[in-house]
N, C-alpha and C positions, 0 to 999 in steps of 0.2 A: 504493499499500499504505500502511495507517495503522497507527498503534500499538494499535489496538483488539485485535489478535491477541495482545498481550503482557499483557493483563488477567490478573492473578493470578500472573504469572511474577516472582518476586523474583530479580533478577540475581545478587546476591551479598551476603553479610553485611558485607563490608568497605565502607567509605565513599568516596564521591567525594572526589578530591583534585585541587587545581590550584596551579600555581606562582603565587607572589605577584607574579611578574614578568610574569604573562600580558599585561596590557594594553600595557606598554611593548613587550614582544615583538611584538604585533600591529600596533602603530603603526610598527614599523621593518622589518617582515618582507618587504615588497615590493622592498626595495633589493636584496636578493640575487638574485632571479631576473631582475630588470631588468638587473643588471650583466653578465648572460650573454645579453641580447638578448631575453628573453622579455617578455611582457605589454606590448607596444609599442603596443597600442591600448587604447582604453577599454573595449570589450567584453571583450578578453582580461583585462584587469585585473579587471573586474567579476565574470567567470567564475571567476577564481582567488580571489577574495575570498569567493565564495559557498560555498567548501570549507571555510572556518573552519579552516585548517591550524595557526595558532597555538594555537587551543583545544585540539585534539587533542594537539599536542606538550605543551602545558601540563598535560595530564591524564595523559599517558603519563610524563611526566617532572616530577613536582611539586616535586622537590628542586632543580631546575635553575633558574638565574637568568643574567641577562646573556648573554655570548657563548656559554656552554654551553647555555642555553635556545634561542638563535638557531640553534644547530647542530641542534637537535631539530627546530625549525621548518623550517629548510631541507631536512632529510631528508624531512619530510612534503610539503613543496612540490615537491621533486624527484620523489616517487612519483607524484604526480597530474599533473605535466607530463608524465612518461613515459607514464603511463596515457592522458592526452589525445592524445600524439603517436601512440600505436599506433591510437587510434580514428580520428584525423583525417588522418595524413599517412603513417604507415609500415605500417599494418595491412592493406593491400590484398593482400599476399602473404606467405607464411611466409619466402620468401627475403629480402625486404625487412626483416622483423622480425629475421632471423637476422643480416643485416648490421649493423642498428642494435645489436643485442645485442653483437655482436662489437666495435663501436667503444666502446660503453659499458663493457665488461669490461675494457678496457684501464685504465680508471680504478680498478679494484681494486687496482693497484699504484701509484696515484697518477700515472700518466701522463696528461698533459692531451691530449685530441684537439680539433681546432678546431670540431667540431661541438658546438654549445652544450649539448645534453643531456649529452654525454660530458664536456665540460670542467667543466660544473657538477657532475657526479658525482665527477669526479676531485678538485675542490676539496673537496667535501663528505667524501670518503673521506680526503683527506690530513689535514684537521682532526680527523676522528674518530681517526685512529691515532696522533696526537700523544702521546708519553709512555705509550703503552699496551704491556702485555706481549706477547711473541711468541704465547703460547697464545690470546689474545683476537684478535690481528690475523689469524692463520690460520684461526680458527673463523669470524670475521666475513667474511673474504674467501670463504670457502667458501659461506657462507649468501648472500652477494650474487650469487656465480656461479650458485647453484642457482635463486635467484629469477628471474634473467634468463634462464636457459636454458629454464626451463619456459614463459616466455612464447612461445617458438618453438613448442612443441607445441601451446599454445593456438591459436596462428595457423594451424597446419596444419589443426586441426579446423574452424575458421572457413572457410579457403579451400576445404576439401573439402565444405562444408556438411553435415558429418557430426557431429551431436551426440555428445559423449563419453558413455560409459556412466557410471554412478554411480561405479563403483569407480575408473575412470580419472580422472574429475573431481575426486574427492576427492584422489587421489594428486597431481595436478598443482596443485590449488588450495591445497593445504597449503603450497606453495612460493610461488605467485603472490600469496597473500594478504599476503605481506610482513611476516609477524609476527617470524620469526627476527632480521632486522635491527633491528627495533625493540626487541626484548629485549636484543640486543647492545648497543645504544646507552644503553639503561637501566642496564646493568652500569657503564658508564663515567659516566654523569651522576648515578647515585646512589651511587657509590663502593663498589661490591659486585661488583668484577670477580673472577670464580671461576677458579681454576687449573683445568686439565684434569681432574684426579682428582676434583674436586668437580662440575664441570659435567656429567660423564658418569654421575653417580649415577643409577640407574634410576628412583627417584621423581621426579627432576626432568625426566627425559626424557618420562614420562608426563604431568607437569603441562604441560610446553611444548606437547605434542601436543594436550591438552585446551584450551589457550588457542586453538590454531589452529581446532579443530573448533567451539568456542563462537563465534569471530569469523566464521568461514565461515557457520554458520547465521544468525547476526545480520544480517551484511552481505547476505546473498542474499535473506533475508526482507525487509528495509527496501528493497532495490533492485529487488525483484520487478516491481512495476508498471512502473518505467522500463524494466528489461531486456525484459519481455515486449512493451511498446509499440515497442521498437526491434528486435525480432526476435532478441534474443539467446537462444540455446538452452542455453548453458552456465550454468546457475544451479541451485543444490541443489534448489529447490522443483520447477523444471521437469524435472530429472533424476528426481526421485522420482515425479513424475507419470507419465512415460514408463515407467520401469522396473517400477513397482508397479501401473500402471493406476489411479492415484488421482485424485480430483477435487482442484481447485486447494486448497479448504479442507483436505481430508485430507492433502494434501501439506504444507501449511503446518503443520498440527498435528504431523505426523510430524518436520518439521524442528525445531519447537519442543521436542518431545520429546527429540530428539537434542542440542539446545542444553542442556537442563536436565541431561540425562545427563552431558554434558561438564563442566558446571559442578560437579555433584555428585562426579565423579571427581576432579577438580582439588582441591576442598575436602578430601576424605577423604585423598587422597594427600598433600597438605600436611600435614595433622594426623599422619598416620603418620610422615612424614619428620621433623618436628620434635618428636616425642614422645621421651622419654628413650631408648628402645630403638632408635629410628631414626637417632640421632645418637651412640650410646654409643661408637663407635669414633673419634669426631673429638675433636680437642682443643678447649678453650674458644674459641680464636680462630677455629677452623674453623666451629664451631656457630654463633658470633655473625655470621660472613660469610654463612652458609647462610641463616640467618634473615633477614638484611637482603636477601639476594637474593630470597627469596620475597615479603617485605613491600613492598620498594622498587622491585623491577623486574618480577616477575610480576603481582602484584596490580594495580598500576595499569595494566599493559598490558591485561588483560582488562576491568577496570572503565572505564578511559578510552575504549576502543573502543566498549564499550556506550553510554556517555553521549554520545559524539560521534555515533555512528549516529542517536541519537534527537534530536540538536540540529541537526546540519548538514542543509542542504538539498541537497546535492550528489546525493544518490540519489533525490530526488523530480522528477518532470516539471515 
């Protein structure tokens, strides 16, 4: 799949950003996965480097430097170590995936399991939660649990060789795309942690859902060629083909239309939220925090994912 399909699509009006510490973070980032026994061979190391995880972390968290940016890089490394483990070692059955998820979920409380994926997750989780308020810890724990649990449902579909319906796919994918934990960490790394009463504002819920939809569309279009070649049936474009009887090009165009719609709704909802009437009930400190959350956590998530998808070679054959 090439980027030719994106001609004429303006991803968003806000600019690309990247942490000034990107190169240094890139130079040191392999030490963390290696400390848990990963990347023990040159091919494994080369495969991991291909993902350019320091780049996506530096774009997701443009305000982070030093050990804070390292935390963001480690989270991205873990995501894809987990994803590769499902593809290569654990994904042969839903029961194996369920067992792996159970071991990793222990780490949402910071408990370390000897399994490298679980102990690495517990380390990442412990560092993430340091000095964070209970509102954030509870929310982020729930998001991680949901991310992990929905991988079991994906595995059941693959084991049964039964493609998901479009509605089921989107319901599951909004969790397994992993956007919620990325935004959670952005709150911490950009110093815009919201209390529950602000986090639960309806406008923000809509914006977060539109980020998920935008990234699902983008990811699945970029990875379509690779997914189709490997026999993967659960991809948005392939779901659209099956459900609506579309050609490949028609399904891609429909996915692009959904992506553009998600971006438009994100943008208009942001404007409505930050307008004078949208925040009139908040005090100045809350308004400033809310604007920072939109500008420093939400916008870099959607823009960073887009930029990385079209830079990284992970999703190309």
